[in-house]
N, C-alpha and C positions, 0 to 999 in steps of 0.2 A: 365429455367435461365433468361428469358424474361423479367419476373416479378420483380426479382435481379434486375436486371440492370434499371425495370422503378422505382424501388422505390431504390434503394439504388446509388449515384450519384459519381460513381469514377473517374470522368474525376474534380472534386473539391478541388484542395489544400487543402482546408479548413479539410475534411477530412484526407488528408495524412499527415498534422501536428499534426492533434490529435493523427491518429497511429502513430504516431514518435515518443511524448512525452509519448506516455504510454506506450511504450517500453521502450524509454530512461531512465524513472524516477529509474525504478528497477534496472536497470542493474548500471547505476551512481550510485545509494549507495551499494551497495555490490562491487563493485569496488574499493570506498573510505572506506568502510569498512575495508575491509580486506588488503587495505593499511596499516590503524591507523593500526589495527592490530599487523601489522609485520613491519611497520617502525613507529610507534605515530609520524605520517609527523605532526597531527593536535594538538596531548597534546605540539609537541615542537615549533605550532606554537603559542600556547597560552599558550606559555613562560613555561610549564610542567606541565602546571593542565588541566588534565583529561575532568572535567566537565566543564569546559572554551570550550575546545574541541568538545564536543559532544552539549555542545548548539548551538556551530556555525554550526555544521551539523544539526542541528534540524532544525534552521531555513533556513539552506540553503535547507532542503526534504521539508521542509513546505513551502517556495516560490515556488517550483520547483510545488509540487500536487499543488498548485494557479492560476501557468500558466498552465497546465494540465487541470485543469477543465477549465477555458477559451477557450483555444481552444476548447474543449468538446463542449461549447457551441455555440462556432462560428460555428465549426462545422454542428453543428444540424438547428442551424439557415439556413444554404447554405442547406439543404438535403430537400425532398420532405419529403409527408407527407405523410402515408397511413392509408384513409378515415376506414378503415374497427376497426382502433386501437383508430381512433378518436371519443370514444362514453363514457360516462359517468360512465360504470363501469372497463370501461379499466385506467380510472383517479384512479377510487378510489382505486383500486387495486395498480397501481404505485403508490400514496399516502400513500399506506400503507406500500409498500416494502422500498423506499426511507427513509421513517422515519423511521423501523427499521433496513435499514444499518446505517444510523446514529447515531441511540443507539449501535451497536454494537461498532463503530471508537471512540464515545465516552468515554464508557463507560469501554472499554478497555485503552484508554491513560488515565480515569484518574486509574483505577487499576496497568498501569503500570509506570504513570510517565512522568517525560520528558525522562529523562534516559533508562528507562525503555523502552520508545516505540521511541526512536530514533536511538537505538543501542548502546548503552552505555555499549552492555558487550566487546563490539568490545575496548573499552578505558578502560577494566580493569574494567569499576565500576558492579560487580557480585549482583544479589538481592540474599538476603537467600536464600529466598528460591521462589519453583513455583509457583504462581499467579493459584489456582484454585477456585475464584469464579466467579460469573459471570461479564462475558457474555464468560470464559472460562470453564466454567461447559456446555457451548453448543457448543462449538468449538473450536481449540486448535489455531486459526487463525481469530481471530474475526474484526479484523480489515483489512483483506485481504477480505475477507467474505461479511464486512459490505461498504466497498468502492464500490465492484462488485455489489451490491444491488443498489448502489444509481444513482452509472450511469444505471443502467437498469428503476430503475425509472423515471428517469431523461428522457431516450429514450422514454419510455413508455407514457411517461404525453405529451410530447411532438407527439406521435404518430410516429416516425420516425425509420423505420428500420435500415439505416445508424445507429442509436445510438442502438441497440440491437448488431449490428454485431461488433463494438466500443466494449461495453459490453465484449462483449461473450473474445475478445482480454483481455482485461484488465485483465479475471480472468487466462487464458493462460500464460499471463507474470505474474502474481503472484503465480502461479502454479510452471510454471520454479524457478523462487526466490528462490520456499521454498525448493526445493531441493538443492540449494544452501547454504541457509540459517538454515535450520534445522542442520545438521550435524554438521555443523563449528557451530554452538551456544552450540549444544549439548557436543562437544570436548572443549568447551569452560569451562563450567561448570564442566566436568571431571577430566579435567587437576587440576582446582581448589579443588576439590573434593580428587583426589589423593597428591596435594602436602596440603592439611591439614594432613591426612591418615600419611602419611609420617615424616611431623612433632612431632606429636605426638608419633610414634613410636621414634622418637628422644629422644622425652625427657624422 
């Protein structure tokens, strides 16, 4: 316990703000997306244009992500270094997983497009078929795992145990978010398929 206290300074406000931002972001986008699905409030604000509403949410989520990353960077600067991590092999490993994490994030965004990445399903903008190519042939949630690896790679590069703790918290928050997102998104597509099947029967 003493070693944890020594290498993670829990008294730093920057660490608390970083953790709050990590928790806030997935909570925010899940609440807003559900509200949009149930009330179409963003679409209405966008004068009935779902894509414009989705792009607005995309810009908001992206901006919150930048703020989160800046708060994380500030938190790391305020935290003590753990000397055994401050060695070349760890830095090489950190660089590799950071790069791999970003490949997962960027390639998933490329494969899904803006609306697929930023919850277009909740706006009624549905994809015709599930994306199964890279990186979705590696994991169903490359963006979340890639983001977690980027956090972890940064923490290891700067030899900050506090960053490793925040990275673990990032993963926990994403796993919680997925418990809400995956079944809800699956039901959106199942409803679409049921409606199409019913339409074919009527014809």
